[in-house]
C-alpha positions in Angstrom: 0.0 0.0 0.0 1.3 3.4 -0.9 1.9 5.8 2.0 -0.3 8.5 0.4 -3.3 6.2 0.8 -2.6 6.1 4.5 -3.5 9.8 4.5 -7.1 8.8 3.7 -7.2 7.3 7.2 -4.9 9.9 9.0 -6.7 13.0 7.8 -10.2 12.0 8.9 -8.8 10.9 12.3 -6.9 14.2 12.6 -9.9 16.3 11.7 -12.1 14.6 14.2 -9.5 14.7 17.1 -8.5 18.3 16.3 -12.0 19.5 16.4 -12.6 17.6 19.6 -9.6 19.3 21.2 -10.6 22.7 20.0 -14.2 22.5 21.0 -13.3 20.9 24.4 -11.3 24.0 25.4 -13.6 26.6 23.8 -14.5 28.5 26.9 -17.3 30.3 24.9 -19.1 27.0 24.3 -19.7 26.3 28.0 -22.9 28.2 28.9 -24.0 25.9 31.7 -24.7 26.1 35.4 -21.6 27.4 37.1 -19.2 29.6 35.2 -16.5 29.5 37.9 -16.6 25.7 38.3 -16.4 25.4 34.5 -13.5 27.8 34.1 -11.6 26.1 36.9 -12.2 22.7 35.5 -11.1 23.7 31.9 -8.0 25.2 33.4 -7.3 22.1 35.3 -7.7 19.9 32.2 -5.3 22.3 30.4 -2.8 21.9 33.3 -3.1 25.5 34.2 -4.4 25.2 37.8 -5.6 22.8 40.4 -9.2 22.1 41.2 -10.7 24.6 43.6 -14.1 23.0 44.3 -15.3 20.1 46.3 -15.6 17.0 44.3 -16.3 13.4 45.4 -13.5 10.8 45.3 -15.2 9.3 42.2 -15.3 12.6 40.5 -11.6 13.3 41.3 -10.5 9.9 39.9 -12.6 10.5 36.7 -11.3 14.0 36.3 -7.7 12.8 36.6 -8.5 10.2 33.9 -10.1 12.8 31.7 -7.1 15.1 32.2 -4.7 12.3 31.2 -6.8 11.6 28.1 -6.7 15.2 27.0 -2.9 15.2 27.5 -2.7 12.1 25.3 -5.1 13.7 22.8 -2.9 16.8 22.5 0.2 14.7 21.8 -1.7 12.6 19.3 -3.0 15.6 17.4 0.5 17.0 17.1 2.0 13.7 16.0 -0.8 13.2 13.4 -0.2 16.8 12.1 3.5 16.1 11.7 2.9 12.7 9.9 0.3 14.2 7.6 2.6 17.2 6.7 5.5 14.8 6.1 3.5 12.6 3.8 2.0 15.5 2.0 5.3 17.1 1.3 6.4 14.0 -0.7 3.0 13.6 -2.4 2.3 17.1 -3.7 1.1 15.9 -7.1 -1.9 14.1 -5.7 -2.6 16.5 -2.9 -5.9 17.8 -4.4 -7.5 14.4 -4.6 -6.2 13.3 -1.2 -7.8 16.4 0.4 -11.1 16.0 -1.4 -11.4 12.2 -0.6 -10.3 12.7 3.0 -12.8 15.5 3.5 -15.6 13.4 2.0 -14.7 10.4 4.2 -14.7 12.5 7.3 -18.2 13.8 6.5 -19.3 10.3 5.8 -17.9 9.0 9.2 -19.6 11.9 11.0 -23.0 11.4 9.4 -22.8 7.7 10.1 -22.2 8.5 13.8 -25.3 10.6 13.8 -27.4 7.6 12.8 -26.7 6.0 16.2 -28.6 6.9 19.4 -26.5 9.4 21.4 -27.0 7.6 24.7 -25.6 4.4 23.1 -22.6 6.2 21.7 -22.0 8.1 24.9 -22.0 4.8 26.9 -19.9 2.9 24.5 -17.4 5.7 24.3 -17.0 5.7 28.1 -16.8 1.9 28.3 -14.1 1.9 25.6 -12.0 4.8 26.9 -12.1 4.4 30.6 -10.8 1.3 32.5 -13.0 1.9 35.5 -16.7 2.9 36.1 -15.9 6.2 37.8 -17.6 8.0 35.0 -20.9 6.7 36.3 -21.7 9.5 38.7 -24.7 10.4 40.8 -26.9 13.3 39.6 -26.2 15.1 42.8 -22.4 15.5 42.1 -21.0 18.8 41.1 -19.7 17.4 37.8 -23.1 16.2 36.7 -24.7 19.4 37.9 -22.2 21.4 35.9 -22.3 19.1 32.8 -25.8 17.5 32.6 -26.6 15.0 29.8 -28.0 17.8 27.7 -24.6 19.4 27.6 -23.0 16.4 26.1 -25.7 16.0 23.5 -25.2 19.7 22.5 -21.5 19.1 22.5 -21.8 16.1 20.2 -24.0 18.1 17.8 -21.6 21.0 17.7 -18.6 18.7 17.3 -20.3 17.1 14.3 -21.1 20.4 12.8 -17.5 21.7 13.3 -16.1 18.5 11.8 -18.3 18.8 8.7 -17.4 22.4 8.3 -13.7 21.8 8.5 -14.1 18.8 6.1 -15.9 21.0 3.6 -13.1 23.6 3.8 -10.7 20.7 3.1 -12.7 19.7 0.1 -12.9 23.3 -1.2 -9.1 23.7 -0.8 -8.6 20.4 -2.7 -11.0 21.3 -5.5 -9.6 24.8 -5.8 -6.1 23.4 -6.0 -7.2 20.8 -8.6 -8.9 23.4 -10.8 -5.8 25.7 -10.4 -3.4 22.9 -11.3 -5.5 22.0 -14.4 -5.7 25.6 -15.5 -2.0 26.2 -14.9 -1.0 23.0 -16.9 -3.4 24.1 -19.7 -2.0 27.6 -19.8 1.6 26.3 -20.4 
């Protein structure tokens, strides 16, 4: 298999994870219950400060797991970006089609995810990602009061929209480059 075809996998994964990282730390998106708890928690997850509010032991364990996952996500996004750029540098001739197909695949993956019940996806995501059940919290906990189920559903919808928009931008860049390349080769 040629390395450039690997991009058809890497770029969709990159777009999904990049959008997840960006939206997760978009302080303007979080319009729920307690602004101060939210700001402190986001800063904690970004390794900027310690938690200032009273969480249960289960919440603290879960938040430490989430923080570790976001640290891994950040590293993963940077590594993917480096790999994609390295491969693109050596496959400039087919860049247009790679961008178009990758953007279309990302949109397809996103639309397929929206065919599933959100509660099912939410549960499966947590079962897959976390090695414990500390994510199963009581409704009376500060974390659940700050981020109710509706928050995660809205987050999921916004994430899907952001992924589709960034994929469309990728497709437009690829199509524009393709047209420009054809025009440039025809003009010579």
